[in-house]
VEXSE-767974 format. One line per 2 residues: their letters; for each residue x, y, z of N, C-alpha, C, O. Coordinates in steps of 0.02 Angstrom, whole numbers. Layout:
! residues N
A = X Y Z X Y Z X Y Z X Y Z; ... .
! end
This chain:
! residues 336
QC = 10010 7459 4185 9965 7488 4235 9896 7497 4205 9889 7519 4147; 9844 7481 4244 9776 7489 4219 9750 7560 4230 9707 7583 4192 .
HL = 9777 7595 4281 9749 7660 4299 9800 7715 4284 9859 7708 4300; 9777 7769 4253 9821 7824 4236 9830 7869 4296 9782 7879 4334 .
PP = 9889 7898 4306 9901 7941 4364 9859 8004 4360 9846 8029 4305; 9839 8032 4418 9794 8090 4419 9822 8150 4382 9783 8189 4354 .
QV = 9889 8159 4379 9916 8219 4349 9904 8224 4274 9911 8278 4245; 9884 8168 4242 9871 8171 4170 9796 8170 4154 9776 8159 4097 .
WT = 9755 8180 4206 9682 8181 4196 9663 8250 4169 9643 8294 4208; 9668 8260 4106 9650 8324 4076 9598 8312 4022 9585 8255 4003 .
NN = 9571 8365 3997 9520 8359 3944 9550 8333 3879 9513 8310 3836; 9616 8337 3871 9647 8316 3809 9669 8243 3810 9695 8218 3761 .
IN = 9658 8209 3866 9682 8141 3872 9637 8093 3832 9577 8104 3825; 9667 8040 3808 9630 7983 3780 9587 8002 3719 9532 7976 3711 .
KA = 9613 8047 3678 9573 8072 3622 9554 8016 3573 9498 8015 3547; 9600 7970 3562 9586 7916 3513 9527 7874 3535 9483 7858 3495 .
NK = 9525 7856 3599 9470 7815 3624 9404 7854 3626 9351 7826 3615; 9409 7918 3640 9348 7959 3640 9319 7964 3570 9259 7961 3560 .
MA = 9363 7973 3520 9340 7976 3451 9311 7909 3429 9261 7907 3393; 9341 7855 3451 9316 7788 3435 9247 7777 3465 9203 7747 3434 .
LL = 9237 7803 3526 9171 7798 3558 9118 7836 3519 9063 7810 3507; 9135 7897 3499 9087 7937 3460 9069 7904 3394 9011 7904 3373 .
AW = 9120 7876 3361 9108 7843 3297 9063 7781 3307 9019 7768 3266; 9076 7744 3360 9036 7684 3375 8964 7702 3391 8917 7670 3367 .
AK = 8954 7755 3431 8886 7776 3449 8848 7799 3387 8788 7785 3380; 8883 7834 3341 8850 7857 3280 8832 7798 3234 8779 7797 3204 .
ET = 8877 7749 3230 8867 7692 3186 8810 7647 3212 8770 7623 3172; 8807 7637 3278 8758 7591 3306 8692 7626 3323 8640 7592 3331 .
GI = 8693 7692 3327 8633 7729 3347 8619 7726 3421 8565 7745 3443; 8666 7702 3459 8657 7697 3532 8662 7767 3563 8707 7806 3547 .
DL = 8615 7782 3607 8611 7847 3639 8640 7842 3709 8616 7803 3750; 8692 7881 3723 8723 7883 3788 8708 7950 3820 8720 8003 3790 .
VQ = 8682 7949 3881 8663 8011 3916 8704 8016 3980 8705 7970 4021; 8739 8073 3989 8779 8083 4049 8744 8131 4097 8728 8188 4078 .
VN = 8732 8109 4158 8699 8149 4209 8733 8136 4276 8741 8079 4297; 8754 8191 4309 8781 8186 4378 8835 8133 4386 8831 8092 4431 .
GQ = 8885 8135 4342 8943 8092 4352 8935 8021 4328 8978 7979 4343; 8882 8006 4291 8876 7939 4263 8848 7944 4192 8805 7985 4178 .
RR = 8872 7900 4149 8847 7898 4079 8806 7835 4071 8829 7781 4090; 8747 7842 4043 8699 7787 4045 8674 7770 3975 8661 7813 3933 .
YG = 8668 7705 3965 8632 7678 3906 8571 7641 3931 8573 7605 3980; 8515 7651 3896 8454 7613 3912 8419 7639 3973 8419 7699 3989 .
GP = 8388 7591 4008 8349 7607 4068 8284 7643 4055 8271 7693 4089; 8241 7622 4008 8245 7560 3969 8280 7571 3901 8288 7627 3878 .
PP = 8301 7515 3870 8331 7519 3803 8277 7528 3750 8218 7518 3765; 8295 7546 3689 8245 7553 3636 8206 7489 3626 8235 7434 3624 .
GW = 8140 7495 3618 8098 7438 3605 8075 7399 3666 8040 7349 3660; 8097 7422 3726 8078 7386 3787 8003 7396 3801 7978 7452 3798 .
VG = 7969 7343 3818 7898 7346 3836 7889 7312 3904 7914 7257 3915; 7852 7345 3949 7838 7315 4013 7877 7347 4070 7909 7399 4061 .
DP = 7875 7315 4128 7907 7341 4188 7982 7330 4185 8006 7288 4147; 8019 7368 4227 8092 7356 4231 8106 7286 4259 8063 7256 4290 .
PP = 8166 7260 4247 8184 7193 4272 8181 7191 4349 8188 7243 4381; 8171 7132 4378 8168 7126 4451 8237 7133 4483 8287 7138 4447 .
SG = 8239 7133 4549 8304 7135 4584 8343 7072 4568 8315 7020 4551; 8409 7077 4574 8452 7020 4559 8474 7017 4487 8506 6969 4466 .
TE = 8458 7068 4448 8476 7068 4377 8534 7116 4362 8555 7122 4304; 8560 7149 4412 8614 7197 4401 8680 7170 4428 8682 7139 4480 .
VF = 8735 7183 4390 8802 7164 4413 8845 7226 4420 8836 7275 4385; 8892 7222 4466 8942 7274 4477 9005 7255 4439 9026 7197 4441 .
IG = 9035 7303 4404 9096 7291 4365 9150 7337 4393 9144 7398 4390; 9203 7308 4420 9257 7347 4451 9324 7335 4420 9334 7290 4379 .
KL = 9372 7378 4440 9442 7375 4416 9447 7384 4341 9489 7353 4308; 9405 7428 4314 9408 7443 4243 9467 7490 4228 9480 7535 4268 .
PQ = 9504 7480 4173 9551 7531 4151 9512 7596 4138 9458 7595 4110; 9540 7652 4159 9501 7714 4158 9494 7744 4088 9457 7792 4079 .
DV = 9528 7716 4039 9521 7742 3971 9480 7696 3926 9482 7701 3865; 9442 7650 3957 9398 7605 3920 9327 7632 3922 9304 7656 3974 .
YE = 9292 7629 3865 9225 7658 3862 9173 7607 3839 9187 7548 3832; 9112 7632 3828 9055 7589 3813 9063 7552 3747 9034 7498 3739 .
NT = 9100 7579 3700 9109 7544 3636 9145 7477 3644 9139 7433 3602; 9181 7470 3699 9212 7405 3716 9168 7366 3765 9160 7305 3757 .
LI = 9141 7400 3814 9107 7366 3870 9036 7342 3852 9018 7286 3871; 8997 7382 3818 8928 7362 3803 8925 7300 3758 8889 7253 3774 .
PL = 8962 7298 3703 8961 7236 3662 8986 7176 3702 8960 7120 3693; 9035 7186 3745 9061 7130 3785 9007 7102 3831 8994 7042 3832 .
FQ = 8974 7146 3870 8925 7122 3918 8859 7103 3885 8820 7065 3913; 8847 7131 3826 8786 7112 3790 8793 7043 3758 8743 7014 3737 .
SV = 8854 7017 3754 8865 6953 3721 8838 6894 3761 8830 6839 3734; 8822 6905 3826 8797 6849 3867 8723 6858 3885 8694 6814 3917 .
GK = 8692 6913 3866 8622 6924 3883 8600 6994 3863 8641 7038 3853; 8534 7004 3859 8507 7069 3839 8515 7119 3896 8493 7108 3952 .
LY = 8546 7176 3880 8555 7228 3929 8493 7272 3934 8466 7294 3883; 8470 7285 3995 8417 7334 4006 8448 7404 4016 8420 7454 3994 .
EF = 8506 7405 4049 8539 7469 4064 8613 7457 4076 8633 7405 4103; 8654 7506 4056 8725 7504 4071 8745 7573 4095 8732 7623 4061 .
RL = 8778 7577 4153 8798 7641 4182 8873 7641 4196 8898 7599 4234; 8908 7688 4166 8980 7696 4175 8992 7759 4215 8972 7813 4195 .
MM = 9026 7753 4273 9040 7811 4315 9098 7851 4286 9149 7823 4267; 9089 7917 4281 9136 7960 4244 9167 8014 4288 9138 8035 4338 .
TF = 9228 8035 4270 9260 8093 4301 9247 8154 4256 9222 8148 4200; 9265 8213 4283 9256 8274 4244 9302 8276 4183 9286 8310 4134 .
SG = 9358 8240 4186 9406 8242 4131 9385 8199 4072 9414 8205 4018; 9334 8157 4082 9313 8113 4028 9339 8043 4034 9323 8001 3992 .
LN = 9378 8028 4086 9397 7959 4101 9342 7927 4142 9304 7962 4175; 9339 7860 4141 9291 7828 4186 9322 7822 4255 9383 7827 4263 .
RG = 9281 7811 4305 9304 7808 4375 9325 7737 4396 9339 7725 4454; 9327 7691 4348 9352 7625 4364 9298 7574 4380 9313 7517 4397 .
FA = 9234 7595 4376 9181 7547 4389 9117 7565 4351 9108 7622 4330; 9074 7514 4344 9013 7522 4306 8961 7472 4332 8977 7428 4372 .
YA = 8899 7480 4308 8844 7434 4325 8810 7412 4261 8795 7453 4218; 8797 7347 4255 8760 7320 4198 8697 7285 4224 8701 7240 4265 .
KY = 8640 7307 4201 8576 7277 4222 8547 7238 4163 8539 7265 4108; 8532 7174 4175 8508 7130 4122 8431 7125 4124 8399 7144 4173 .
SN = 8404 7098 4071 8331 7091 4066 8304 7036 4111 8245 7034 4127; 8349 6991 4133 8329 6937 4179 8389 6916 4221 8446 6935 4207 .
RR = 8376 6876 4273 8429 6855 4319 8480 6809 4285 8538 6809 4304; 8458 6771 4236 8504 6726 4202 8560 6765 4169 8618 6745 4171 .
GA = 8543 6822 4138 8595 6863 4106 8647 6886 4155 8707 6886 4140; 8625 6907 4216 8672 6929 4268 8718 6872 4289 8778 6882 4297 .
KE = 8689 6813 4298 8730 6754 4318 8781 6737 4264 8838 6721 4280; 8760 6740 4201 8805 6724 4146 8863 6775 4143 8920 6757 4129 .
AI = 8847 6838 4157 8899 6890 4156 8951 6878 4210 9011 6885 4198; 8928 6860 4270 8975 6847 4325 9019 6787 4308 9079 6788 4319 .
AA = 8988 6735 4282 9026 6674 4265 9077 6687 4210 9133 6660 4212; 9058 6728 4161 9102 6738 4103 9156 6791 4113 9211 6784 4087 .
FN = 9139 6843 4152 9184 6902 4152 9218 6918 4217 9262 6961 4219; 9201 6884 4272 9239 6896 4333 9310 6870 4323 9320 6812 4305 .
SF = 9360 6913 4334 9432 6899 4322 9449 6898 4247 9504 6876 4229; 9404 6921 4204 9417 6925 4132 9464 6984 4118 9456 7038 4146 .
EV = 9513 6973 4075 9561 7026 4057 9534 7065 3997 9535 7041 3940; 9510 7126 4011 9486 7168 3955 9546 7196 3916 9538 7219 3860 .
RE = 9603 7192 3946 9666 7212 3915 9720 7171 3949 9711 7151 4007; 9774 7158 3916 9826 7116 3945 9849 7144 4013 9872 7201 4017 .
GC = 9842 7103 4065 9863 7123 4132 9810 7161 4170 9822 7182 4227; 9751 7172 4140 9697 7210 4173 9636 7166 4181 9590 7167 4140 .
AI = 9636 7126 4235 9579 7083 4249 9526 7122 4288 9542 7155 4337; 9464 7118 4266 9410 7155 4298 9374 7111 4349 9381 7050 4349 .
VV = 9335 7143 4392 9294 7109 4442 9221 7117 4422 9198 7172 4408; 9184 7062 4420 9112 7065 4406 9076 7024 4459 9090 6964 4468 .
CK = 9031 7055 4494 8994 7020 4547 8923 7048 4551 8907 7099 4520; 8881 7015 4590 8812 7037 4598 8809 7105 4632 8842 7115 4683 .
ST = 8771 7151 4605 8762 7216 4636 8717 7210 4697 8667 7174 4696; 8736 7244 4751 8697 7240 4813 8629 7275 4807 8582 7257 4842 .
EK = 8624 7324 4763 8561 7361 4750 8531 7388 4815 8472 7380 4828; 8573 7419 4856 8549 7450 4918 8502 7508 4901 8513 7545 4853 .
CE = 8450 7516 4941 8401 7568 4929 8389 7613 4989 8347 7658 4986; 8425 7602 5044 8412 7640 5105 8475 7679 5127 8530 7652 5125 .
LS = 8465 7741 5147 8518 7784 5171 8506 7804 5243 8448 7806 5266; 8560 7818 5280 8554 7848 5346 8583 7918 5342 8636 7928 5314 .
VD = 8547 7966 5371 8570 8035 5374 8573 8055 5447 8522 8064 5480; 8634 8061 5474 8644 8074 5545 8664 8147 5556 8700 8176 5515 .
GL = 8641 8175 5612 8660 8243 5630 8608 8296 5615 8623 8355 5614; 8546 8274 5603 8492 8322 5590 8472 8358 5654 8475 8328 5708 .
AT = 8453 8420 5649 8430 8458 5708 8368 8425 5738 8326 8399 5702; 8364 8427 5804 8306 8397 5838 8241 8434 5822 8187 8406 5829 .
SM = 8248 8496 5799 8189 8536 5781 8161 8519 5713 8105 8539 5696; 8200 8482 5672 8177 8467 5604 8123 8412 5606 8133 8359 5635 .
SQ = 8068 8426 5573 8013 8377 5570 8019 8335 5507 8057 8351 5462; 7981 8282 5506 7980 8239 5447 7955 8276 5385 7981 8266 5330 .
QE = 7906 8320 5395 7879 8358 5339 7930 8406 5310 7935 8415 5250; 7970 8438 5355 8022 8484 5332 8076 8447 5292 8098 8470 5240 .
LE = 8097 8390 5318 8148 8351 5282 8121 8327 5215 8157 8326 5166; 8058 8307 5214 8027 8284 5152 8027 8340 5100 8040 8328 5041 .
AV = 8012 8401 5122 8009 8457 5075 8077 8468 5042 8080 8483 4982; 8131 8462 5081 8198 8471 5053 8215 8414 5005 8238 8427 4949 .
LR = 8203 8352 5026 8222 8295 4985 8184 8293 4919 8212 8272 4868; 8122 8316 4920 8083 8317 4857 8115 8363 4805 8107 8352 4745 .
HV = 8150 8416 4829 8179 8464 4782 8249 8447 4760 8272 8472 4709; 8285 8406 4799 8355 8392 4781 8368 8320 4764 8422 8304 4739 .
TE = 8320 8274 4776 8329 8204 4757 8264 8179 4725 8212 8211 4728; 8269 8120 4694 8210 8090 4663 8201 8018 4689 8250 7984 4703 .
GV = 8139 7997 4694 8124 7927 4709 8120 7909 4781 8120 7849 4798; 8117 7958 4827 8113 7941 4898 8043 7914 4914 7993 7944 4896 .
LS = 8042 7856 4947 7978 7822 4962 7955 7833 5033 7896 7843 5045; 8002 7832 5081 7982 7842 5151 8039 7873 5190 8098 7866 5173 .
IT = 8020 7906 5245 8067 7940 5289 8050 7921 5361 7992 7926 5381; 8099 7900 5399 8089 7884 5469 8140 7922 5510 8200 7919 5495 .
LH = 8118 7958 5562 8162 7995 5606 8173 7958 5672 8126 7933 5701; 8236 7956 5694 8255 7924 5757 8301 7970 5796 8331 8015 5767 .
TS = 8306 7960 5860 8357 7994 5900 8425 7968 5877 8436 7907 5872; 8472 8014 5865 8538 7993 5841 8573 7950 5894 8577 7970 5952 .
PS = 8599 7891 5874 8634 7848 5922 8705 7871 5936 8737 7846 5982; 8731 7920 5897 8801 7939 5904 8812 8013 5918 8868 8034 5934 .
RK = 8760 8054 5911 8768 8126 5921 8717 8151 5972 8659 8131 5972; 8740 8196 6015 8695 8225 6064 8651 8278 6032 8672 8315 5987 .
RA = 8589 8281 6055 8540 8331 6030 8537 8332 5954 8541 8385 5923; 8530 8273 5925 8526 8267 5852 8480 8209 5834 8466 8165 5875 .
QL = 8458 8208 5771 8416 8154 5746 8451 8117 5689 8496 8144 5656; 8431 8055 5679 8453 8015 5622 8392 7998 5580 8341 7976 5607 .
AV = 8397 8008 5515 8342 7991 5470 8360 7930 5428 8417 7923 5405; 8312 7886 5420 8319 7829 5374 8278 7845 5312 8217 7855 5317 .
LK = 8310 7847 5254 8277 7864 5192 8274 7802 5147 8326 7770 5136; 8216 7785 5123 8208 7729 5077 8191 7755 5008 8145 7795 5000 .
YS = 8229 7731 4957 8220 7754 4888 8192 7699 4844 8194 7640 4862; 8167 7719 4787 8133 7672 4742 8181 7624 4708 8159 7571 4684 .
SH = 8245 7640 4705 8294 7597 4671 8364 7612 4698 8375 7662 4732; 8410 7567 4684 8479 7578 4704 8507 7639 4669 8544 7678 4700 .
QA = 8490 7648 4606 8515 7706 4569 8491 7771 4600 8529 7818 4608; 8426 7774 4618 8399 7835 4649 8433 7848 4715 8449 7905 4731 .
AA = 8444 7795 4754 8477 7803 4819 8550 7826 4811 8574 7868 4848; 8584 7797 4762 8654 7815 4750 8661 7888 4728 8706 7923 4751 .
MA = 8615 7911 4685 8617 7981 4663 8600 8028 4721 8629 8082 4727; 8553 8008 4764 8535 8048 4823 8595 8053 4870 8610 8106 4896 .
KK = 8629 7997 4880 8688 7996 4924 8742 8043 4897 8772 8080 4935; 8753 8041 4832 8803 8084 4801 8785 8158 4810 8827 8199 4827 .
TL = 8721 8174 4798 8698 8243 4804 8705 8269 4875 8729 8325 4885; 8685 8228 4923 8685 8251 4993 8755 8253 5022 8768 8291 5069 .
ME = 8801 8213 4995 8869 8211 5023 8914 8266 4994 8961 8287 5027; 8900 8289 4934 8946 8335 4901 8944 8405 4932 8891 8429 4952 .
GN = 9002 8436 4936 9005 8506 4955 8989 8521 5027 8965 8576 5042; 8999 8474 5074 8986 8486 5145 8915 8510 5156 8904 8562 5186 .
MR = 8867 8471 5131 8797 8489 5136 8775 8497 5208 8795 8458 5252; 8733 8547 5221 8705 8557 5288 8630 8563 5282 8603 8586 5231 .
LS = 8595 8543 5334 8523 8551 5339 8509 8588 5404 8528 8566 5458; 8474 8645 5399 8458 8687 5457 8521 8706 5496 8520 8709 5557 .
GM = 8577 8718 5460 8638 8739 5492 8678 8683 5524 8731 8697 5553; 8655 8621 5519 8690 8565 5551 8730 8526 5499 8707 8515 5443 .
EI = 8790 8505 5518 8829 8461 5475 8799 8391 5478 8784 8366 5532; 8790 8360 5421 8758 8294 5419 8807 8242 5392 8854 8258 5355 .
RV = 8795 8180 5411 8834 8124 5387 8787 8077 5350 8738 8054 5378; 8803 8063 5286 8760 8022 5244 8797 7957 5227 8855 7959 5207 .
DW = 8763 7901 5235 8794 7837 5220 8739 7786 5202 8680 7798 5214; 8761 7730 5173 8714 7675 5164 8692 7650 5233 8732 7649 5279 .
LN = 8629 7630 5239 8604 7607 5303 8637 7541 5322 8630 7491 5287; 8674 7541 5377 8708 7482 5401 8658 7432 5429 8614 7451 5468 .
PD = 8663 7367 5410 8614 7317 5435 8611 7314 5511 8558 7304 5540; 8670 7321 5545 8670 7319 5618 8633 7379 5647 8596 7372 5696 .
LK = 8644 7437 5617 8608 7497 5640 8533 7490 5628 8493 7510 5670; 8515 7461 5571 8444 7450 5556 8411 7406 5609 8356 7421 5632 .
QK = 8445 7352 5628 8417 7308 5679 8412 7343 5746 8363 7335 5782; 8463 7383 5762 8463 7420 5825 8404 7469 5829 8371 7475 5880 .
LQ = 8392 7503 5774 8336 7551 5772 8269 7515 5777 8223 7540 5809; 8264 7456 5746 8202 7418 5748 8187 7391 5818 8129 7380 5835 .
RC = 8240 7381 5858 8231 7354 5925 8213 7408 5977 8194 7393 6033; 8221 7471 5957 8207 7525 6004 8136 7521 6029 8090 7505 5991 .
EE = 8126 7535 6093 8059 7531 6122 8013 7584 6093 7955 7571 6079; 8040 7644 6085 8000 7698 6058 8011 7702 5984 8055 7737 5960 .
KP = 7971 7665 5947 7979 7664 5874 7944 7723 5843 7884 7731 5852; 7980 7765 5807 7948 7822 5774 7905 7798 5717 7914 7744 5690 .
SS = 7858 7840 5698 7814 7822 5643 7850 7831 5578 7888 7879 5569; 7837 7785 5531 7865 7791 5464 7807 7791 5416 7764 7746 5418 .
RP = 7804 7839 5373 7748 7844 5327 7774 7856 5257 7828 7884 5248; 7736 7836 5206 7757 7851 5137 7761 7925 5125 7723 7964 5156 .
VQ = 7805 7945 5081 7810 8016 5063 7748 8036 5024 7728 8002 4976; 7717 8090 5044 7657 8114 5011 7665 8189 4999 7710 8221 5025 .
GG = 7620 8215 4959 7619 8286 4948 7595 8321 5011 7563 8289 5053; 7609 8384 5018 7585 8419 5077 7633 8475 5094 7689 8478 5070 .
KC = 7609 8520 5135 7648 8579 5152 7697 8564 5208 7687 8518 5248; 7750 8604 5210 7800 8597 5261 7775 8631 5324 7756 8690 5322 .
LG = 7775 8595 5380 7749 8622 5442 7806 8640 5489 7853 8601 5496; 7801 8697 5521 7852 8716 5568 7914 8743 5534 7920 8739 5473 .
VP = 7961 8770 5573 8023 8796 5545 8080 8778 5593 8071 8784 5653; 8137 8756 5568 8192 8737 5612 8216 8797 5652 8216 8854 5628 .
KQ = 8237 8784 5714 8264 8837 5755 8333 8855 5730 8374 8811 5715; 8346 8919 5725 8411 8942 5700 8459 8951 5758 8438 8965 5814 .
AP = 8524 8943 5745 8574 8957 5795 8575 9032 5809 8554 9071 5766; 8598 9053 5868 8599 9125 5885 8637 9164 5832 8693 9147 5814 .
LS = 8606 9218 5808 8635 9258 5755 8641 9330 5778 8614 9350 5829; 8678 9369 5738 8684 9440 5753 8617 9474 5738 8576 9446 5702 .
PV = 8606 9535 5765 8542 9570 5752 8528 9579 5677 8471 9575 5656; 8582 9593 5637 8571 9603 5565 8545 9539 5533 8499 9540 5493 .
LH = 8577 9482 5551 8556 9419 5523 8485 9402 5545 8444 9380 5505; 8471 9413 5609 8404 9401 5634 8353 9442 5596 8300 9418 5578 .
ST = 8371 9506 5583 8324 9552 5551 8304 9526 5482 8245 9526 5465; 8353 9506 5442 8339 9484 5374 8297 9420 5374 8247 9415 5339 .
LD = 8318 9371 5413 8282 9307 5415 8213 9315 5446 8165 9283 5424; 8208 9358 5496 8143 9370 5527 8095 9404 5478 8035 9390 5478 .
RL = 8122 9450 5437 8080 9483 5387 8050 9433 5339 7991 9436 5322; 8092 9385 5316 8067 9335 5269 8016 9289 5303 7965 9273 5274 .
NT = 8031 9269 5365 7983 9228 5402 7917 9263 5411 7864 9234 5402; 7920 9327 5429 7859 9366 5441 7819 9374 5376 7758 9368 5376 .
LC = 7855 9388 5321 7821 9395 5256 7785 9330 5236 7728 9332 5215; 7819 9273 5244 7788 9210 5226 7728 9195 5270 7678 9167 5247 .
QR = 7733 9214 5334 7677 9203 5380 7619 9248 5361 7561 9226 5362; 7634 9310 5344 7581 9358 5327 7544 9338 5263 7484 9349 5257 .
QY = 7581 9308 5215 7550 9289 5152 7528 9215 5151 7511 9188 5099; 7530 9183 5210 7507 9114 5217 7544 9066 5170 7514 9022 5140 .
LG = 7610 9077 5163 7650 9035 5118 7682 8976 5154 7705 8929 5122; 7683 8978 5220 7718 8926 5257 7790 8948 5271 7816 8992 5237 .
PP = 7823 8919 5321 7890 8940 5341 7943 8921 5289 7941 8865 5263; 7990 8965 5275 8044 8949 5227 8094 8901 5258 8110 8904 5317 .
LF = 8120 8856 5216 8171 8809 5238 8233 8818 5193 8228 8816 5132; 8291 8828 5225 8352 8843 5189 8394 8780 5179 8398 8737 5223 .
FT = 8424 8776 5120 8467 8719 5102 8530 8749 5070 8526 8779 5017; 8588 8741 5103 8649 8773 5079 8706 8723 5070 8709 8672 5104 .
KC = 8750 8738 5022 8807 8694 5008 8866 8737 4985 8860 8774 4936; 8922 8731 5020 8983 8767 5000 9015 8731 4941 9032 8672 4947 .
VQ = 9023 8765 4885 9049 8733 4824 9119 8758 4806 9152 8729 4763; 9141 8812 4838 9208 8838 4821 9233 8881 4879 9195 8920 4908 .
AN = 9297 8874 4896 9329 8915 4948 9393 8945 4920 9437 8909 4897; 9398 9012 4921 9457 9046 4896 9506 9061 4953 9484 9069 5010 .
PN = 9571 9064 4938 9621 9077 4991 9610 9144 5026 9631 9153 5084; 9578 9192 4992 9567 9258 5023 9508 9260 5070 9490 9314 5095 .
GW = 9477 9202 5082 9423 9201 5131 9353 9203 5102 9304 9197 5139; 9347 9211 5036 9280 9212 5005 9256 9140 4993 9295 9098 4971 .
LR = 9193 9129 5007 9162 9063 4997 9104 9069 4948 9064 9116 4952; 9100 9021 4902 9044 9020 4855 8995 8966 4876 9014 8908 4885 .
FW = 8931 8985 4884 8880 8939 4908 8826 8930 4855 8806 8976 4820; 8803 8868 4849 8740 8853 4814 8686 8853 4867 8692 8821 4919 .
CR = 8633 8890 4854 8579 8898 4903 8511 8883 4872 8500 8894 4812; 8467 8856 4913 8399 8846 4892 8352 8859 4951 8366 8839 5007 .
VV = 8298 8895 4937 8247 8909 4988 8182 8878 4966 8154 8895 4913; 8157 8833 5006 8093 8799 4992 8039 8833 5033 8041 8832 5095 .
IP = 7991 8862 4999 7933 8893 5033 7871 8855 5011 7854 8855 4951; 7837 8821 5057 7782 8776 5038 7730 8808 4993 7704 8774 4948 .
GC = 7713 8872 5003 7661 8903 4964 7683 8927 4895 7641 8950 4857; 7746 8921 4879 7771 8942 4813 7780 8880 4769 7804 8828 4794 .
PV = 7761 8883 4707 7762 8824 4664 7832 8797 4650 7840 8737 4640; 7882 8841 4649 7950 8819 4636 7996 8849 4689 7980 8902 4716 .
PF = 8051 8815 4705 8098 8842 4755 8138 8900 4727 8145 8907 4666; 8164 8942 4771 8211 8995 4752 8281 8968 4760 8295 8932 4808 .
GG = 8326 8984 4713 8393 8958 4719 8443 8995 4676 8424 9035 4633; 8506 8981 4688 8559 9012 4650 8625 9008 4687 8631 8970 4735 .
FT = 8674 9046 4664 8740 9046 4694 8754 9115 4724 8730 9166 4699; 8794 9116 4778 8812 9179 4809 8881 9174 4840 8902 9120 4861 .
WV = 8916 9230 4843 8981 9233 4876 8974 9266 4944 8938 9316 4950; 9007 9240 4995 9008 9271 5061 9079 9271 5087 9120 9229 5066 .
RQ = 9094 9316 5132 9161 9320 5162 9160 9290 5232 9116 9307 5272; 9208 9247 5246 9212 9218 5313 9226 9273 5363 9270 9314 5354 .
AR = 9187 9272 5419 9199 9321 5471 9267 9310 5503 9303 9358 5516; 9285 9248 5515 9351 9230 5541 9362 9155 5527 9314 9118 5516 .
PG = 9425 9134 5527 9439 9063 5513 9400 9017 5560 9394 9031 5620; 9375 8962 5532 9338 8915 5573 9263 8924 5569 9225 8879 5588 .
RS = 9241 8982 5543 9169 8993 5535 9148 8969 5466 9184 8981 5417; 9091 8935 5461 9073 8901 5399 9046 8948 5345 9055 8934 5286 .
GH = 9013 9002 5364 8984 9047 5315 8913 9029 5294 8883 9065 5255; 8886 8973 5320 8820 8951 5300 8766 9002 5320 8719 9014 5282 .
EK = 8773 9032 5379 8722 9079 5402 8723 9142 5358 8670 9169 5342; 8783 9165 5339 8786 9223 5294 8756 9207 5226 8724 9249 5196 .
AK = 8766 9145 5203 8736 9125 5139 8660 9126 5143 8627 9146 5096; 8633 9103 5200 8561 9105 5209 8534 9176 5204 8483 9188 5173 .
VA = 8570 9223 5236 8549 9293 5235 8551 9320 5164 8506 9356 5142; 8604 9303 5127 8611 9328 5058 8553 9304 5014 8524 9343 4977 .
VA = 8538 9240 5019 8483 9214 4978 8416 9238 5004 8369 9247 4964; 8409 9250 5069 8347 9277 5097 8334 9347 5069 8277 9364 5054 .
LQ = 8387 9387 5062 8379 9454 5033 8356 9450 4961 8314 9489 4939; 8382 9401 4924 8361 9392 4854 8287 9373 4851 8251 9397 4808 .
VL = 8265 9329 4896 8195 9308 4896 8151 9367 4914 8097 9376 4885; 8172 9408 4962 8133 9468 4981 8126 9516 4921 8074 9546 4912 .
RV = 8179 9522 4881 8175 9565 4823 8125 9538 4772 8084 9575 4744; 8127 9472 4762 8081 9441 4714 8009 9451 4737 7964 9462 4696 .
LG = 7998 9446 4802 7931 9452 4829 7910 9525 4840 7856 9540 4865; 7956 9571 4820 7939 9642 4824 7942 9672 4892 7907 9721 4906 .
ES = 7983 9644 4937 7987 9670 5005 8056 9697 5021 8072 9704 5080; 8095 9712 4971 8162 9739 4985 8182 9789 4931 8236 9818 4933 .
! end
């Protein structure tokens, strides 16, 4: 079997291969950096001069044994061409997720890798898949509140993702009273990381559940054919205009959020925009939220973690999390 069963995915697994990886990295001087579920070499590699390689130079590597690491894979894929970057997707246990990406300095290297290593057995009985990476750079985000403006969405994306180039808002083709956003990123890697960030933890924007996916070519054509084409502009600096309408809340919730809105208005800071994500749910009804409040007039966003108690089963707790973080912001600003 190429893949280890989930029940043995522990921190103690595969110690011999992990030690071999560390020894190889020390011997070769290769620097591996792990960020957000992927471990990366290069991008650019040491001694690289000039712009990154053009499109068509990256290959996708699939069906990897999960206990194989860069000390095996990088020399293998480097044998057919100069690597610009190698990215291995990782689990929390230290095993790989079964796939990786290798970006070469030119298109010839990518072609050579596909020819040499597609169906290649990295271990007896474990044939891998190597093919051209699609390098998608566009995402669709469906289910945004109709009150959310392009500027408000831009303010959020600037704080939680990197490399967004343009944002286009459309009427959602599948949800009533909702919008769909098309996000274009500077690279496939930036788009993939943004997709991962926005999808994790039941992310919500302005209290709405959102659906994030790669932009489907058929959907893209459908949007382009619409008679009322929304404006699409490059992402630029600027303040967040307007504030999303909140769902009906209790007087206490209204009071706290209204106080923060009033304070920001009085100090000419611009309207606060809340970004919440449930990261943990306990059986006793307590929910742990990651929260961030973006206030245009403040140089950095406010953020942190908070626990809230579900009012009753079926309620998400996002509104209570907003109130909790709003109280913290009021304390920081000296109004509580």
